[in-house]
C-alpha positions as CSV (number, residue, x, y, z in Angstrom):
1,V,0.0,0.0,0.0
2,S,1.4,3.4,-0.9
3,T,1.3,6.1,1.7
4,Q,2.0,9.7,2.3
5,S,2.4,11.9,5.4
6,T,2.7,15.6,6.1
7,W,5.9,17.0,7.8
8,G,5.9,16.2,11.5
9,S,3.0,13.8,11.3
10,S,3.0,10.8,13.6
11,S,1.4,8.5,11.0
12,C,1.0,7.9,7.3
13,N,-2.1,8.2,5.3
14,S,-3.0,5.7,2.7
15,C,-3.3,6.7,-1.0
16,S,-6.6,5.7,-2.6
17,A,-7.0,2.0,-3.5
18,N,-4.0,0.7,-5.5
19,A,-2.7,4.2,-6.2
20,V,1.1,4.7,-5.9
21,S,3.3,7.3,-4.4
22,P,7.1,7.8,-4.5
23,A,9.2,7.1,-1.3
24,G,9.2,10.2,1.0
25,S,5.8,11.5,-0.2
26,T,4.6,14.4,2.0
27,S,1.2,15.3,0.4
28,A,-2.0,13.6,-0.8
29,S,-1.2,15.1,-4.2
30,D,1.9,12.8,-4.3
31,C,-0.5,9.9,-4.6
32,D,-0.8,10.1,-8.3
33,G,-1.1,7.4,-10.8
34,C,-2.0,3.8,-10.9
35,P,0.5,1.0,-11.2
36,E,0.9,-0.8,-14.5
37,G,-2.0,-3.1,-15.2
38,Y,-4.5,-0.8,-13.5
39,F,-6.7,2.1,-14.4
40,Y,-8.2,5.0,-12.5
41,F,-11.9,4.4,-11.5
42,N,-14.1,6.0,-8.8
43,G,-11.3,7.6,-6.9
44,G,-9.0,4.6,-6.9
45,C,-7.2,2.2,-9.2
46,S,-8.8,-1.0,-10.5
47,Q,-7.1,-3.9,-12.2
48,C,-7.4,-4.1,-16.0
49,A,-9.5,-7.0,-17.3
50,A,-8.1,-9.9,-19.2
51,G,-7.6,-8.9,-22.9
52,T,-6.7,-5.3,-22.0
53,Y,-3.6,-3.6,-20.6
54,S,-2.3,-0.3,-19.1
55,N,1.2,1.0,-18.8
56,Q,0.6,4.6,-17.9
57,G,0.0,6.6,-14.7
58,F,-3.6,7.7,-14.7
59,P,-5.6,6.0,-17.5
60,T,-9.3,6.0,-17.2
61,S,-9.7,2.8,-19.1
62,C,-7.5,-0.1,-20.3
63,P,-7.3,-0.4,-24.1
64,D,-7.9,-3.8,-25.8
65,C,-5.0,-5.9,-26.9
66,S,-4.8,-5.9,-30.7
67,R,-5.5,-8.9,-33.0
68,N,-3.0,-11.8,-32.6
69,T,-2.1,-10.7,-29.1
70,Y,-3.5,-11.5,-25.6
71,S,-3.2,-10.6,-21.9
72,P,-4.2,-12.0,-18.6
73,I,-5.9,-9.8,-15.9
74,G,-3.8,-6.9,-14.6
75,S,-1.4,-6.7,-17.6
76,S,0.9,-3.9,-18.5
77,N,1.3,-5.1,-22.1
78,C,0.0,-7.6,-24.5
79,T,1.8,-10.7,-25.6
80,A,2.0,-11.9,-29.3
81,C,0.4,-15.2,-30.1
82,S,2.8,-18.0,-30.9
83,T,3.3,-19.3,-34.5
84,G,0.2,-21.2,-35.5
85,E,-2.1,-19.4,-33.1
86,T,-4.4,-16.4,-33.5
87,S,-6.7,-14.2,-31.4
88,L,-9.3,-11.4,-31.9
89,S,-8.7,-8.0,-30.4
90,G,-9.4,-8.0,-26.6
91,S,-8.5,-11.7,-26.1
92,S,-7.3,-13.3,-22.9
93,A,-5.7,-16.2,-24.8
94,C,-4.7,-17.3,-28.3
95,D,-6.3,-20.2,-30.1
96,A,-4.5,-22.7,-32.4
97,C,-5.4,-22.6,-36.1
98,P,-7.3,-25.9,-36.6
99,A,-6.4,-28.7,-39.0
100,G,-7.6,-27.8,-42.4
101,S,-6.2,-24.3,-42.1
102,Y,-2.9,-22.5,-41.9
103,V,-1.4,-19.3,-40.5
104,D,-1.8,-16.6,-43.1
105,T,0.6,-13.6,-43.7
106,N,-1.5,-11.4,-41.3
107,G,-1.0,-13.9,-38.5
108,G,-4.6,-15.2,-38.7
109,C,-6.0,-18.6,-39.7
110,S,-7.1,-19.2,-43.3
111,F,-8.7,-22.4,-44.6
112,C,-6.7,-24.5,-47.1
113,H,-7.9,-24.1,-50.7
114,A,-9.5,-27.0,-52.6
115,G,-6.7,-29.4,-53.7
116,R,-4.7,-28.8,-50.5
117,Y,-4.9,-29.8,-46.9
118,S,-3.3,-29.5,-43.4
119,S,-3.5,-32.5,-41.1
120,S,-2.7,-30.8,-37.8
121,A,-3.4,-27.7,-35.8
122,K,-0.9,-24.8,-36.0
123,S,0.1,-25.6,-39.6
124,T,2.0,-22.8,-41.3
125,T,1.3,-24.2,-44.9
126,C,-1.2,-26.4,-46.7
127,V,0.1,-29.4,-48.6
128,K,-0.9,-30.1,-52.2
129,C,-2.9,-33.4,-52.6
130,T,-1.0,-36.1,-54.5
131,A,-1.9,-37.4,-58.0
132,N,-5.2,-39.3,-58.0
133,S,-6.6,-37.6,-54.9
134,Y,-8.5,-34.4,-54.1
135,S,-9.8,-32.2,-51.3
136,V,-12.4,-29.6,-50.7
137,G,-11.5,-26.3,-49.1
138,G,-10.7,-26.5,-45.4
139,A,-9.8,-30.2,-45.6
140,S,-7.5,-32.0,-43.1
141,T,-6.9,-34.9,-45.5
142,C,-7.1,-35.7,-49.2
143,T,-9.5,-38.3,-50.6
144,S,-8.4,-40.9,-53.2
145,C,-10.1,-40.8,-56.5
146,S,-12.2,-43.9,-57.4
147,E,-10.7,-46.4,-59.9
148,G,-11.1,-45.0,-63.4
149,L,-11.3,-41.4,-62.2
150,S,-8.5,-38.8,-61.8
């Protein structure tokens, strides 16, 4: 808990909830700012929700993490999703791109085109079906052509 006291005081006074003050503070006006991961609300500091962040002294809200990033509750920054994962803005976690898709150039998941497949989650490319096989868009396997067809 951050505190402040006036000169010659016999006790310290608490800053408002979760507010911070530098060492040696002597005035209530020294209680300024919220710690990273918090925002100013109703005279005190409240923790940022998951999927948001704060890294400044007196924000009145916590901005959302951008697409392909995430944060847990009380974060001072957002963390990039790992390769093969994606998230929407304001997310608290990343999700793996499912089988039948790949990580596109924007870091999101895109379905494999017809004639291609990906057999596992977090694929970074789709594989072309071999001769005498085919797939529909978003496939996780190729299907063999019947005898006499190609």
